[in-house]
Structure formats: structure tokens, C-alpha cells
LUMLUM-801559 format. One record per residue: residue number from 1; x, y, z of N, C-alpha, C in turn. Coordinates in steps of 0.02 Angstrom, whole numbers, m for minus. Example, Ala and Ser with C-alpha at 12.3 -4.5 7.8 and 13.67 -1.06 7.14 Angstrom:
<pts>
nr, npx, npy, npz, capx, capy, capz, cpx, cpy, cpz
1, 660, m284, 390, 615, m225, 390, 660, m165, 390
2, 642, m112, 354, 684, m53, 357, 645, 2, 394
</pts>
This chain:
<pts>
nr, npx, npy, npz, capx, capy, capz, cpx, cpy, cpz
1, 42, m61, 0, 0, 0, 1, 43, 64, 0
2, 94, 62, 44, 139, 119, 47, 176, 129, m19
3, 193, 72, m51, 228, 77, m116, 183, 106, m169
4, 120, 88, m169, 73, 115, m218, 64, 191, m208
5, 59, 210, m146, 52, 282, m130, 113, 321, m152
6, 173, 291, m140, 235, 323, m159, 239, 329, m235
7, 221, 276, m271, 223, 279, m344, 173, 330, m372
8, 114, 333, m339, 62, 381, m360, 88, 454, m351
9, 121, 466, m294, 147, 534, m280, 202, 552, m328
10, 244, 501, m348, 299, 513, m394, 273, 530, m464
11, 213, 506, m481, 183, 522, m545, 161, 596, m548
12, 150, 626, m491, 126, 695, m491, 183, 744, m489
13, 170, 804, m520, 221, 855, m514, 211, 894, m447
14, 253, 944, m436, 250, 978, m371, 184, 1012, m359
15, 158, 1046, m409, 93, 1080, m402, 37, 1030, m385
16, 35, 975, m421, m18, 926, m409, m14, 897, m338
17, 47, 887, m312, 54, 862, m243, 27, 914, m194
18, 43, 977, m207, 19, 1030, m161, m57, 1035, m161
19, m88, 1028, m220, m161, 1028, m224, m190, 967, m187
20, m156, 910, m195, m179, 849, m160, m175, 857, m85
21, m120, 884, m62, m112, 896, 12, m164, 945, 36
22, m181, 995, m5, m231, 1044, 15, m300, 1010, 21
23, m316, 967, m26, m381, 932, m23, m383, 884, 37
24, m328, 850, 51, m327, 804, 108, m336, 843, 173
25, m302, 899, 179, m310, 940, 241, m380, 966, 248
26, m412, 983, 191, m481, 1008, 193, m529, 952, 214
27, m517, 891, 188, m559, 834, 207, m553, 820, 283
28, m491, 823, 308, m480, 811, 379, m515, 864, 420
29, m515, 926, 396, m549, 981, 430, m623, 966, 438
30, m655, 941, 385, m726, 924, 389, m740, 860, 428
31, m694, 813, 424, m703, 751, 462, m702, 762, 538
32, m662, 810, 558, m658, 825, 629, m710, 879, 651
33, m762, 887, 608, m817, 933, 623, m793, 1003, 634
34, m743, 1023, 597, m716, 1091, 598, m688, 1110, 667
35, m674, 1060, 710, m652, 1076, 777, m576, 1091, 777
36, m540, 1068, 727, m469, 1082, 722, m457, 1130, 665
37, m450, 1194, 680, m444, 1246, 628, m377, 1242, 591
38, m329, 1210, 624, m263, 1207, 592, m266, 1172, 525
39, m311, 1124, 517, m318, 1089, 452, m342, 1137, 397
40, m386, 1183, 415, m411, 1232, 367, m355, 1279, 347
41, m314, 1303, 395, m258, 1346, 379, m206, 1309, 337
42, m195, 1245, 353, m148, 1204, 316, m172, 1196, 244
43, m236, 1183, 237, m265, 1176, 169, m257, 1240, 130
44, m268, 1297, 161, m260, 1360, 128, m188, 1373, 108
45, m143, 1354, 153, m71, 1363, 139, m49, 1323, 78
46, m69, 1260, 76, m50, 1217, 20, m81, 1243, m45
47, m143, 1268, m42, m177, 1292, m101, m141, 1356, m128
48, m123, 1401, m83, m86, 1461, m104, m19, 1444, m133
49, 16, 1396, m101, 81, 1374, m126, 75, 1343, m196
50, 21, 1304, m208, 11, 1274, m273, m3, 1326, m326
51, m45, 1374, m310, m60, 1429, m358, 3, 1468, m374
52, 43, 1480, m323, 106, 1518, m332, 155, 1480, m377
53, 158, 1413, m367, 202, 1372, m408, 179, 1371, m480
54, 113, 1366, m491, 86, 1368, m559, 98, 1435, m592
55, 89, 1489, m554, 102, 1556, m581, 174, 1565, m600
56, 221, 1540, m558, 291, 1544, m574, 308, 1505, m636
57, 281, 1446, m642, 293, 1405, m702, 266, 1441, m765
58, 208, 1468, m758, 177, 1506, m814, 220, 1565, m834
59, 245, 1601, m785, 285, 1660, m797, 351, 1640, m833
60, 383, 1587, m810, 446, 1564, m840, 434, 1543, m913
61, 379, 1505, m923, 363, 1483, m990, 346, 1541, m1037
62, 308, 1591, m1011, 291, 1650, m1052, 353, 1692, m1068
63, 399, 1696, m1021, 456, 1741, m1030, 504, 1713, m1084
64, 498, 1648, m1099, 542, 1617, m1149, 521, 1634, m1221
65, 460, 1661, m1230, 437, 1679, m1295, 433, 1753, m1302
66, 439, 1778, m1364, 435, 1851, m1378, 365, 1877, m1360
67, 314, 1840, m1382, 246, 1861, m1366, 234, 1864, m1290
68, 258, 1813, m1255, 249, 1811, m1183, 283, 1868, m1149
69, 344, 1884, m1171, 381, 1943, m1142, 341, 2008, m1155
70, 315, 2012, m1215, 277, 2073, m1232, 214, 2081, m1186
71, 178, 2025, m1176, 120, 2028, m1133, 138, 2046, m1061
72, 192, 2014, m1035, 214, 2027, m967, 233, 2101, m958
73, 272, 2127, m1006, 293, 2197, m1003, 234, 2245, m1008
74, 185, 2227, m1050, 125, 2268, m1056, 87, 2270, m991
75, 78, 2212, m959, 44, 2210, m896, 82, 2249, m843
76, 148, 2243, m844, 190, 2280, m796, 182, 2355, m805
77, 182, 2378, m868, 174, 2450, m881, 106, 2475, m859
78, 54, 2436, m874, m14, 2456, m854, m21, 2461, m779
79, 3, 2410, m743, m2, 2410, m670, 40, 2468, m639
80, 100, 2479, m668, 142, 2533, m642, 109, 2601, m652
81, 81, 2612, m712, 48, 2676, m724, m13, 2684, m679
82, m50, 2631, m670, m109, 2633, m625, m88, 2649, m554
83, m33, 2618, m531, m8, 2631, m464, 13, 2704, m456
84, 49, 2731, m506, 71, 2801, m504, 11, 2848, m502
85, m40, 2834, m544, m98, 2876, m547, m137, 2875, m482
86, m144, 2815, m453, m179, 2809, m388, m141, 2845, m333
87, m74, 2837, m334, m33, 2870, m283, m38, 2947, m290
88, m39, 2972, m351, m46, 3043, m363, m110, 3071, m332
89, m164, 3033, m340, m229, 3054, m313, m228, 3055, m237
90, m196, 3005, m206, m193, 3001, m134, m151, 3058, m107
91, m94, 3073, m139, m52, 3130, m117, m88, 3195, m126
92, m126, 3201, m181, m165, 3263, m192, m217, 3274, m137
93, m248, 3220, m113, m296, 3225, m59, m262, 3246, 6
94, m198, 3229, 14, m164, 3245, 75, m139, 3318, 75
95, m104, 3338, 23, m73, 3405, 22, m117, 3458, m9
96, m171, 3436, m44, m221, 3483, m73, m193, 3523, m133
97, m136, 3504, m160, m110, 3533, m220, m86, 3478, m266
98, m65, 3495, m327, m39, 3446, m375, 26, 3416, m346
99, 35, 3351, m351, 93, 3318, m320, 154, 3316, m367
100, 158, 3358, m417, 212, 3354, m466, 281, 3365, m434
101, 284, 3403, m380, 349, 3418, m349, 370, 3362, m299
102, 323, 3319, m281, 338, 3268, m229, 359, 3203, m261
103, 414, 3203, m294, 437, 3145, m333, 455, 3085, m287
104, 486, 3099, m231, 505, 3046, m184, 443, 3015, m153
105, 397, 3057, m134, 334, 3032, m104, 294, 2990, m154
106, 295, 3012, m217, 259, 2975, m269, 286, 2904, m277
107, 352, 2898, m275, 382, 2830, m280, 366, 2790, m218
108, 370, 2821, m161, 355, 2786, m97, 283, 2761, m95
109, 237, 2808, m114, 166, 2791, m110, 148, 2736, m161
110, 184, 2733, m216, 169, 2681, m267, 182, 2613, m240
111, 234, 2607, m196, 249, 2543, m164, 199, 2529, m109
112, 183, 2577, m68, 136, 2570, m13, 68, 2548, m38
113, 48, 2571, m98, m19, 2558, m123, m26, 2491, m160
114, 27, 2451, m162, 23, 2387, m196, m33, 2341, m169
115, m41, 2337, m102, m98, 2295, m78, m166, 2322, m101
116, m175, 2388, m107, m238, 2415, m130, m249, 2395, m204
117, m195, 2398, m244, m201, 2380, m314, m217, 2306, m322
118, m186, 2263, m280, m202, 2193, m282, m274, 2180, m266
119, m300, 2216, m217, m369, 2210, m199, m416, 2230, m255
120, m398, 2285, m288, m440, 2309, m345, m438, 2260, m403
121, m378, 2234, m418, m370, 2189, m474, m401, 2120, m460
122, m412, 2104, m397, m441, 2038, m380, m512, 2031, m407
123, m547, 2088, m415, m616, 2084, m440, m618, 2063, m514
124, m583, 2095, m559, m584, 2069, m628, m552, 2001, m633
125, m504, 1986, m590, m472, 1919, m590, m523, 1866, m574
126, m566, 1880, m525, m618, 1832, m505, m665, 1817, m562
127, m691, 1869, m595, m738, 1859, m650, m703, 1827, m710
128, m638, 1845, m720, m602, 1815, m775, m593, 1740, m765
129, m581, 1719, m703, m574, 1648, m689, m640, 1611, m695
130, m696, 1645, m680, m761, 1615, m690, m772, 1598, m764
131, m755, 1647, m806, m762, 1636, m878, m715, 1580, m901
132, m653, 1582, m876, m606, 1532, m896, m627, 1463, m873
133, m662, 1458, m816, m685, 1393, m793, m738, 1364, m841
134, m775, 1405, m874, m824, 1381, m923, m788, 1348, m983
135, m732, 1378, m1003, m692, 1348, m1055, m662, 1282, m1032
136, m646, 1279, m968, m619, 1218, m940, m672, 1162, m943
137, m734, 1179, m928, m788, 1130, m934, m793, 1104, m1007
138, m789, 1150, m1052, m791, 1133, m1124, m735, 1084, m1142
139, m676, 1100, m1115, m616, 1059, m1128, m627, 988, m1100
140, m657, 982, m1041, m666, 916, m1011, m713, 874, m1053
141, m764, 903, m1081, m813, 866, m1120, m787, 844, m1188
142, m740, 885, m1214, m714, 871, m1282, m640, 855, m1282
143, m616, 824, m1228, m546, 807, m1222, m522, 761, m1278
144, m560, 709, m1292, m540, 659, m1343, m534, 692, m1411
145, m583, 734, m1428, m581, 767, m1494, m521, 814, m1500
146, m505, 849, m1446, m448, 894, m1446, m382, 854, m1453
147, m379, 798, m1421, m320, 756, m1426, m312, 730, m1499
148, m368, 711, m1530, m365, 685, m1598, m341, 739, m1646
149, m363, 801, m1637, m344, 855, m1682, m276, 887, m1663
150, m246, 863, m1610, m181, 889, m1590, m182, 957, m1558
151, m242, 979, m1537, m248, 1044, m1504, m219, 1041, m1434
152, m229, 985, m1402, m206, 976, m1333, m152, 925, m1330
153, m101, 939, m1292, m45, 893, m1284, m39, 875, m1211
154, m37, 810, m1196, m34, 787, m1127, 35, 801, m1099
155, 38, 842, m1046, 102, 860, m1018, 109, 840, m944
156, 57, 813, m916, 59, 789, m846, 6, 735, m837
157, 14, 698, m784, m36, 647, m766, m102, 680, m743
158, m157, 650, m761, m223, 674, m742, m232, 748, m757
159, m221, 768, m820, m222, 840, m839, m292, 873, m829
160, m345, 837, m849, m411, 867, m843, m433, 877, m772
161, m423, 825, m730, m441, 831, m660, m398, 883, m625
162, m333, 885, m643, m290, 936, m613, m310, 1006, m635
163, m329, 1013, m698, m351, 1078, m722, m413, 1100, m687
164, m460, 1054, m676, m522, 1071, m642, m508, 1094, m570
165, m465, 1055, m537, m447, 1075, m467, m414, 1143, m466
166, m370, 1156, m514, m336, 1221, m517, m386, 1277, m520
167, m434, 1272, m566, m481, 1327, m575, m528, 1335, m515
168, m548, 1278, m485, m591, 1283, m426, m554, 1319, m370
169, m491, 1299, m360, m451, 1330, m306, m438, 1403, m323
170, m422, 1419, m385, m409, 1487, m405, m470, 1533, m395
171, m528, 1506, m414, m591, 1545, m406, m605, 1555, m332
172, m594, 1503, m291, m606, 1510, m219, m560, 1562, m188
173, m495, 1558, m206, m446, 1603, m176, m457, 1674, m199
174, m473, 1684, m264, m486, 1753, m287, m550, 1780, m256
175, m601, 1736, m247, m662, 1758, m212, m648, 1777, m139
176, m605, 1738, m108, m585, 1754, m39, m546, 1818, m36
177, m504, 1829, m87, m465, 1891, m91, m511, 1952, m99
178, m563, 1944, m141, m612, 1999, m150, m646, 2016, m85
179, m668, 1963, m48, m701, 1974, 16, m655, 2008, 68
180, m593, 1982, 72, m547, 2012, 120, m528, 2083, 100
181, m523, 2095, 35, m507, 2162, 11, m562, 2213, 29
182, m624, 2192, 22, m680, 2237, 39, m679, 2255, 112
183, m653, 2211, 155, m649, 2225, 226, m586, 2262, 245
184, m530, 2248, 211, m466, 2275, 231, m448, 2341, 198
185, m471, 2352, 136, m449, 2410, 98, m466, 2475, 133
186, m527, 2485, 160, m539, 2550, 195, m491, 2564, 252
187, m474, 2513, 291, m426, 2522, 346, m357, 2534, 318
188, m340, 2497, 265, m272, 2505, 237, m264, 2573, 203
189, m318, 2598, 174, m314, 2666, 142, m297, 2718, 195
190, m325, 2713, 255, m309, 2760, 309, m235, 2752, 329
191, m214, 2689, 336, m143, 2676, 353, m97, 2703, 300
192, m113, 2694, 234, m73, 2719, 180, m69, 2796, 181
193, m127, 2827, 195, m130, 2900, 199, m86, 2926, 256
194, m92, 2893, 314, m54, 2916, 372, 21, 2908, 363
195, 41, 2850, 336, 114, 2838, 326, 142, 2882, 270
196, 100, 2898, 220, 123, 2942, 167, 130, 3013, 194
197, 85, 3035, 235, 90, 3101, 268, 154, 3105, 309
198, 169, 3052, 347, 231, 3051, 388, 293, 3053, 343
199, 291, 3017, 287, 348, 3018, 241, 359, 3087, 212
200, 305, 3121, 194, 311, 3189, 166, 344, 3235, 218
201, 321, 3230, 282, 348, 3273, 334, 422, 3258, 348
202, 437, 3194, 353, 505, 3173, 374, 555, 3176, 317
203, 536, 3159, 255, 583, 3151, 202, 577, 3200, 144
204, 518, 3225, 131, 508, 3270, 74, 511, 3343, 93
205, 485, 3360, 153, 485, 3430, 173, 553, 3448, 205
206, 568, 3515, 205, 632, 3538, 230, 622, 3584, 289
207, 667, 3575, 339, 663, 3615, 400, 687, 3686, 388
208, 738, 3692, 346, 767, 3757, 331, 743, 3780, 263
209, 721, 3842, 259, 693, 3867, 198, 710, 3942, 191
210, 708, 3968, 130, 719, 4039, 119, 656, 4079, 139
211, 603, 4042, 151, 539, 4074, 172, 534, 4069, 249
212, 500, 4117, 277, 491, 4122, 350, 447, 4066, 373
213, 472, 4027, 423, 434, 3972, 452, 434, 3979, 527
214, 381, 3952, 558, 376, 3951, 631, 413, 3890, 656
215, 419, 3887, 723, 456, 3832, 754, 422, 3764, 737
216, 463, 3715, 721, 442, 3646, 706, 403, 3640, 640
217, 399, 3695, 601, 367, 3690, 536, 418, 3670, 484
218, 394, 3637, 432, 436, 3621, 375, 400, 3645, 311
219, 437, 3651, 257, 408, 3677, 196, 427, 3637, 135
220, 385, 3639, 86, 397, 3609, 19, 388, 3664, m32
221, 440, 3675, m70, 437, 3730, m120, 395, 3708, m181
222, 344, 3747, m197, 303, 3734, m254, 328, 3774, m315
223, 338, 3838, m305, 368, 3881, m356, 401, 3939, m320
224, 421, 3991, m356, 458, 4047, m324, 415, 4086, m276
225, 350, 4079, m278, 305, 4119, m235, 265, 4078, m186
226, 256, 4013, m198, 212, 3973, m156, 250, 3914, m124
227, 232, 3898, m63, 259, 3841, m27, 202, 3803, 8
228, 215, 3740, 24, 170, 3702, 67, 203, 3700, 136
229, 166, 3725, 186, 192, 3725, 256, 163, 3663, 290
230, 208, 3623, 318, 188, 3561, 349, 198, 3565, 424
231, 143, 3554, 462, 145, 3555, 535, 130, 3485, 562
232, 166, 3468, 616, 153, 3407, 650, 104, 3420, 707
233, 46, 3389, 703, m6, 3402, 753, m16, 3340, 798
234, m60, 3347, 847, m72, 3293, 893, m107, 3232, 859
235, m144, 3245, 806, m180, 3191, 770, m152, 3177, 701
236, m91, 3201, 689, m61, 3187, 623, m22, 3246, 596
237, m36, 3264, 535, 0, 3317, 501, m49, 3362, 465
238, m32, 3427, 462, m74, 3475, 423, m31, 3503, 367
239, m63, 3514, 310, m30, 3541, 251, m67, 3602, 227
240, m33, 3658, 221, m64, 3722, 201, m24, 3755, 148
241, m58, 3778, 96, m25, 3813, 42, m22, 3887, 63
242, 39, 3917, 60, 47, 3985, 79, 95, 4021, 30
243, 91, 4087, 30, 139, 4127, m6, 204, 4128, 33
244, 259, 4129, m1, 325, 4129, 30, 341, 4201, 52
245, 350, 4209, 117, 377, 4271, 144, 451, 4266, 154
246, 490, 4295, 109, 561, 4284, 108, 595, 4312, 170
247, 645, 4275, 193, 684, 4299, 250, 725, 4359, 232
248, 751, 4360, 170, 791, 4415, 146, 748, 4458, 102
249, 738, 4522, 121, 697, 4568, 82, 736, 4593, 23
250, 701, 4605, m32, 732, 4633, m90, 749, 4706, m78
251, 807, 4727, m101, 826, 4798, m96, 792, 4836, m151
252, 742, 4876, m132, 704, 4911, m181, 741, 4972, m209
253, 797, 4990, m179, 834, 5048, m201, 886, 5027, m251
254, 886, 5058, m308, 935, 5041, m360, 1003, 5065, m340
255, 1050, 5021, m331, 1118, 5042, m307, 1155, 5085, m356
256, 1134, 5088, m419, 1168, 5130, m469, 1145, 5203, m466
257, 1090, 5214, m426, 1064, 5282, m425, 1107, 5325, m377
</pts>
């Protein structure tokens, strides 16, 4: 019996084994009447690991082709631009002016906002996987015909069953991600806003300025006449657009006269 199990496991690739372990842990969770939560967490862990392994394999395979590289780079550009645009809007809500001068904060906020972007992208991913699962059902019914026409090539043991499990797990995880995102994003948005405000005060604003500042105030130069004055308050930071009152007054008298 042990030998048969060992031979069966050897027939499976790494992803298939992880999916199998996830299913076994889930079955154990239900057998014990949900009294041992660790089995549920273990099942989720194996499922996430399996999806990550499949995603890595897909990425490596896509990167080997010119078309795959083009698609990956296109997705990267779109996500990067979306992240920069979202970060610009968040910074604009904080400082109340255009964030074009806050280049360091823009880069920082783009990284901080990655979880928000993942949460937003999980929604189209979920519906995309639902549509893809319909094609998977079509594939299962017409497997023999596709094999005869050479459309499908068998690359692993139990490909149809494995594909079905992959899409069920992917749909479940993306649905779970949508649910968690709807609960976590509002709280994370406040965290992102607070930490971005702190970054602006500590790293982007300057303590010393050619403009007159009060004690503990910092400034960000917008142009030759306007500055953003940043104050650290008891509940965070305040940002106010002001005219620059220069420390050094212009000599209105022409020295040549």
C-alpha cells in the first residue's frame, strides 16, 4: 500500500502534490467537524503554494517567448501607471495641491499602495477565472476530440482533473481575496494616507527654507512664490498652501542711482 502511494505521488508534479495535500487537509478539517482549525489553515497554505508554483511556471514559460515577454511587459506598464496615478490622487488629497513636486513621495506611495491595487485587481481576476472555468468545462467534455486534432498535448498525469482542481481553487482564492479586500482596503487606505503624510513630513519637506517658518514647521517649495507648510499636530499632520515670505527682503533701491 505504501509503495502504491509512493508511486502515485511520484507520478505527480510539485503543483499537483500541493493541491492533493490541500484537499486532504480540507477533508480532515470537515471530518473533525471543523473543531481543528489548523487543518483549514494548512489547506489554505498548500492551495496558495500550489497557485504560486503554477504562476511561477507560467511566468517562466511565457518569458521564454517574444509574445509572452511582450504581454508581461505590457501588464507591468499598465499596473505601474495605474499605481502612479492612484498614488498621485492620494497625495493630492493629503497636500491639497498637485503632487508634481513630490517625486520621492510619489515613488514611496506607489509601493505602499500595492496591496490596494491587488485588492482592486482581484475583482476582474475573479470574474475572469469564472469565464475561464467555463472553457475548462468545455475542454473536459471534448478532451478526446482535442487530442485527436492535436490541439491539446498531454504534459502531466491526470491533466483534466488537475485543471479542474486548479480553476476551482483559483476561483475560491480570488473570491476570498475579493471578500478580504472589501474589509481591509478601507482600513489600509487610512494607514497608507497616514504613513504617506509622515513620509512627506520626514523626508520630502525641509526644515530650513528661504521662506519664513515658525518653530517645528517644514516647507515644500512649489514655485518661487508658493510653498506648502507642513505642521506636526497631535492627530497627524497638516498641510497648508501659503505665499512665501522671504527671510531676505529685496533691496528696492537701485544701487546705481
